KOLROMI-277780 format. One record per atom (N, C-alpha, C): x, y, z. Coordinates in steps of 0.02 Angstrom, whole numbers, padded with zeros to 5 digits, always signed. Layout:
% KOLROMI-277780
XYZ...
***
This chain:
% KOLROMI-277780
+00041-00059+00001+00002+00000-00002+00049+00070-00001+00037+00106-00045+00079+00168-00049+00049+00224+00000+00076+00282+00002+00061+00329+00052-00016+00355+00029-00030+00366-00026-00090+00391-00037-00147+00350-00026-00138+00275-00033-00174+00226-00013-00185+00222+00059-00130+00227+00095-00132+00236+00169-00174+00294+00195-00169+00353+00158-00216+00409+00185-00285+00393+00167-00299+00368+00111-00369+00344+00096-00397+00293+00154-00353+00245+00162-00377+00193+00220-00393+00229+00288-00348+00277+00305-00359+00318+00364-00421+00353+00361-00443+00382+00305-00498+00423+00308-00561+00378+00309-00558+00314+00279-00608+00272+00281-00623+00249+00354-00562+00239+00386-00567+00208+00456-00606+00257+00499-00578+00328+00480-00605+00382+00528-00687+00386+00519-00708+00383+00448-00774+00395+00432-00814+00332+00457-00795+00271+00455-00827+00213+00486-00832+00223+00558-00787+00247+00598-00794+00258+00670-00845+00315+00677-00851+00365+00640-00902+00415+00642-00967+00387+00631-00969+00345+00579-01032+00312+00562-01061+00275+00625-01015+00235+00651-01042+00203+00717-01065+00249+00771-01033+00309+00779-01050+00358+00833-01122+00385+00810-01131+00396+00742-01199+00414+00727-01249+00374+00739-01237+00301+00734-01280+00249+00750-01305+00251+00810-01256+00259+00860-01273+00260+00934-01318+00315+00947-01298+00379+00922-01338+00435+00935-01410+00423+00903-01416+00390+00842-01479+00387+00811-01523+00343+00851-01491+00281+00882-01527+00237+00923-01559+00271+00980-01514+00320+01014-01547+00348+01076-01602+00401+01054-01593+00434+00998-01647+00478+00969-01715+00436+00957-01700+00381+00928-01758+00335+00911-01800+00316+00978-01766+00302+01027-01787+00294+01096-01831+00352+01114-01797+00407+01104-01842+00467+01128-01903+00482+01093-01896+00466+01027-01955+00478+00976-02009+00423+00996-01992+00364+01019-02039+00318+01042-02079+00334+01107-02045+00367+01143-02059+00395+01211-02111+00454+01197-02094+00499+01156-02129+00563+01129-02140+00561+01065-02183+00525+01035-02193+00526+00968-02206+00593+00927-02231+00639+00964-02247+00706+00937-02192+00756+00944-02134+00744+00964-02079+00785+00975-02044+00809+00908-02059+00857+00889-02037+00888+00821-01959+00899+00822-01933+00917+00872-01862+00922+00875-01823+00858+00871-01850+00801+00901-01823+00742+00901-01819+00715+00826-01882+00722+00788-01886+00709+00723-01842+00741+00670-01832+00809+00689-01784+00853+00646-01710+00818+00651-01696+00810+00732-01631+00784+00746-01614+00715+00700-01661+00668+00708-01655+00608+00673-01648+00607+00598-01694+00655+00566-01686+00668+00494-01618+00699+00486-01589+00739+00518-01520+00767+00506-01458+00703+00513-01483+00669+00566-01431+00609+00576-01432+00562+00515-01497+00544+00495-01497+00501+00440-01466+00533+00380-01477+00592+00365-01443+00625+00302-01376+00624+00308-01350+00646+00365-01271+00640+00380-01246+00574+00378-01280+00519+00395-01256+00458+00391-01250+00429+00320-01303+00450+00284-01302+00439+00208-01252+00462+00168-01232+00528+00184-01174+00557+00155-01110+00521+00174-01108+00503+00239-01043+00483+00258-01035+00412+00227-01091+00373+00217-01081+00307+00188-01064+00316+00113-01088+00366+00084-01075+00380+00015-00994+00395+00010-00976+00441+00058-00896+00452+00055-00856+00393+00057-00886+00356+00106-00840+00282+00121-00837+00249+00059-00894+00235+00028-00892+00197-00041-00847+00229-00095-00852+00303-00098-00813+00341-00152-00737+00324-00137-00716+00331-00068-00651+00312-00051-00622+00242-00069-00665+00198-00056-00652+00128-00062-00648+00116-00139-00679+00151-00176-00678+00142-00257-00600+00169-00275-00578+00222-00242-00511+00252-00257-00459+00208-00245-00463+00163-00192-00407+00118-00178-00378+00080-00246-00326+00081-00269-00303+00038-00330-00290-00021-00320-00329-00067-00365-00317-00131-00374-00325-00169-00314-00336-00154-00259-00339-00195-00196-00416-00214-00188-00419-00259-00131-00492-00270-00112-00524-00207-00075-00593-00205-00071-00621-00143-00039-00625-00155+00028-00604-00211+00053-00600-00221+00131-00531-00205+00157-00531-00172+00212-00475-00150+00241-00465-00178+00311-00405-00209+00330-00394-00250+00381-00391-00203+00436-00425-00214+00494-00426-00163+00554-00388-00199+00609-00331-00170+00636-00307-00202+00695-00321-00158+00748-00365-00188+00799-00381-00139+00850-00332-00119+00899-00277-00157+00903-00222-00158+00944-00182-00086+00919-00184-00064+00859-00147-00016+00836-00193+00048+00840-00254+00047+00859-00296+00099+00862-00302+00122+00934-00282+00079+00979-00288+00095+01043-00248+00153+01074-00264+00169+01137-00239+00242+01164-00163+00237+01170-00139+00176+01187-00066+00162+01198-00031+00176+01131-00048+00137+01077-00027+00147+01004-00022+00219+00987-00078+00258+00986-00088+00325+00977-00033+00368+01015-00028+00363+01071+00017+00398+01114+00092+00375+01095+00102+00322+01080+00169+00305+01046+00177+00335+00985+00135+00340+00942+00148+00361+00866+00153+00443+00883+00110+00479+00930+00126+00549+00940+00187+00567+00968+00210+00517+01006+00284+00527+01035+00341+00525+00985+00325+00492+00930+00377+00497+00876+00376+00559+00842+00346+00605+00841+00339+00668+00805+00378+00714+00846
***
C-alpha cells in the first residue's frame, strides 16, 4: 500500500468510526421518539442524523473505489488504534 492509499485507508477508518457514533446517537434519538412521538425537535434531529449518515456512507464508498487494485475491505487491527498505540505514534513526532 502506497502513501496515498494509506491516507485513503485512514480516512475510511475515521469515517467508519464516525458512522458508528452516529448510529449510537440515532438509536438514542429513536428511543426518545418512541417515548414522545410528537416531539418535532427529535424528528428533525433524526432526519439530520440519517442525512449525515447517508452522506458519510457515500463518502466511504467513494474512497473505497479510489483504492487502486486492492480489495475494498481494509484490515483493521484494534491494537494499533488503541490509546497506547496512538500515544506512542504521537511521541515519535
